[in-house]
C-alpha positions, 0 to 999 in steps of 0.5 A, a space after each residue: 854762574 862761573 867758568 870754574 870746574 864747579 859752576 854755581 847757579 840759583 833757582 831764578 837763573 835755572 828757571 830762565 835757562 830751561 825755558 830759553 832752550 831745550 834741556 839737552 842743549 842746555 845740559 851740554 852747555 853746562 857740562 852735565 847730563 840732561 837727566 841730571 839737569 832734569 833731576 835738579 829742576 825737579 829737586 829744587 822745584 823749577 818747572 820745566 817744559 813738557 814733552 813736545 813744547 819746543 816742537 809746538 813752539 817751532 810750529 807757532 803754538 805759543 805756551 805760557 811758562 808757569 810761574 816759578 814757585 817760592 823755594 822751600 827752605 832746603 832749596 834756597 841755593 845756589 847749586 853747584 854744577 860739576 862739569 863733565 870729567 871734573 867730578 871729584 874722585 875719592 883717592 883710595 889712599 885716604 879712604 878708611 878700611 871698612 870691613 863687612 862681617 859675614 855675620 852681624 855683631 852688635 848691630 847698630 840701632 838703625 841696622 836693627 830697625 831696618 832688619 826688622 822692617 825688612 822682616 815684616 815687609 812683603 816681597 813685591 811682584 818682582 821678589 824685592 822687599 823694601 824697608 823704610 816705612 817707620 825706619 826712614 831708611 830706603 832699602 830694597 833687596 831680594 833673596 840672599 841680598 837682603 842679609 848682605 844689604 843689612 850687613 853693608 848698612 851696619 858696617 857703613 853707619 858704624 864707619 861714619 860714626 867713627 869719622 864723627 858723624 851722627 846717624 839720626 832719624 829726623 822728620 823732614 817735609 812730613 816724613 821720617 828720614 835717616 841721615 848722617 849728620 855732621 854739624 848742621 849738614 845732613 846727608 840722606 842715603 839709601 842701599 838698594 838692589 838695582 833692577 833691570 827691565 825684562 820682557 813682560 811675561 804674560 799672566 794667565 789672565 792676559 794670555 786668555 784675554 789675548 787669545 780671546 780678544 787679540 788685545 795686547 797687554 798694556 805692560 811691555 816690561 817687568 823689572 827683575 833684580 840684578 843681584 847688584 847693590 848700590 849705595 847712593 846719597 839722595 837728593 844731592 844731584 847738584 853736588 860735584 862730589 861722588 854720590 853713588 857706589 855699586 857692585 861692579 864687574 871687578 869690585 863689590 860694594 863692600 870694597 867701595 865702602 871706604 870711598 863711600 865714607 869719604 864721599 859722605 865727608 866731601 858732600 858734607 864739606 861742600 854742603 857746608 861751603 854752600 850753606 856758609 855762602 848762602 848765609 853770607 849772601 842772606 846777611 848781605 841782603 839783610 844789611 842792604 835792606 836794613 840800610 834801605 829802611 834806615 835811609 827811608 826813615 831818615 828821609 821821612 824824618 827829614 820830610 816831617 821836620 821840613 814840614 814842621 819848620 814851615 808850620 813853625 814859620 807860619 805859626 810865628 808869622 800868625 802870632 806876630 800879626 795877631 800881636 800887632 792887631 792886639 796892639 792896635 786894639 789897645 791903642 785905639 779902644 782902651 780910652 773908649 766906653 768899653 775900655 774894661 771889656 776891651 782890656 779883658 779881651 786883650 788880656 785873654 788873647 795875649 795869654 792864649 797866644 803865647 810869646 810871639 818871638 821865633 825862639 819861643 816858637 822853636 822852644 815849644 816844638 823842640 821837645 817833639 823833635 827830641 822825642 822823634 829823634 829818640 824813636 828814630 835811634 831805637 828803630 834804626 838799630 
């Protein structure tokens, strides 16, 4: 990690840190919220201690940390961790003017899909309708906010296309996702109505059960629509750029769409920086591995050649001994009664033995050396 405004951390570092100290203490050191740190761990597949782990550890109960699972391709890292108070803000002067019309005019294909999905969906128990199944775009709103959310979506995606983004639906991990794409970078986003917790209202069945048995219902709270819409960049918790814009007390989400467009651009730029850095790290690692393998092949070839050299020396020595032996045989036995048979044997032995000088032995093995050299050059590239 670095001490700059934006820190970088990889999965292995994150895994070691979250099992070294409580998440709240670690988040304070890193300068981010404990909720954001927990979301990052879950997002990139880093297991973290269960509730009560540190209490049990202090009480002497030892628990083994689960192994770090392999990273998914999208989650290779490194991840940028913004320090508190250093998150980049979008200058209003560079934010484009994005107008949300009171009525849809030539809606974008993504808008039409979301509108149709919302029309077909049923409101849940809280009165909220959700789109996304089939469209790939998470949207949720209630009542009059449905039409408003669709108009905001239409203005937003058109503004993104005006800045060079493509709005496409892709398949990722077995699900359809609508994203803003710029080059190789993709940004997933959602528009949702914020919900708040309210005390649970007893249903007639729960009221009757309470009067009859005295047992309290397990449900303590309900969710109620707030009427406030929020636009959020999804699955990008580790970025230092702004990732959400919502209705506020003084300004509405419509007034912040220009900032959201620039926020998407900043997110795409930071994703590209991280991708280029990751690719450079991977290229360096691949080069180190290539050199390691090349050196291993060179050492193996050197070992084989030393072996062959010893074998040639032994072969040359054996040939000289056999040659001297045949010379003695000729000198001592050719004048005897079996001179013809001895002569034939010596002739056969010399022809099968070959030359006994060192240059001849080297010449016979030189071709094999050259073939191995050619193979090494091809595989070492």
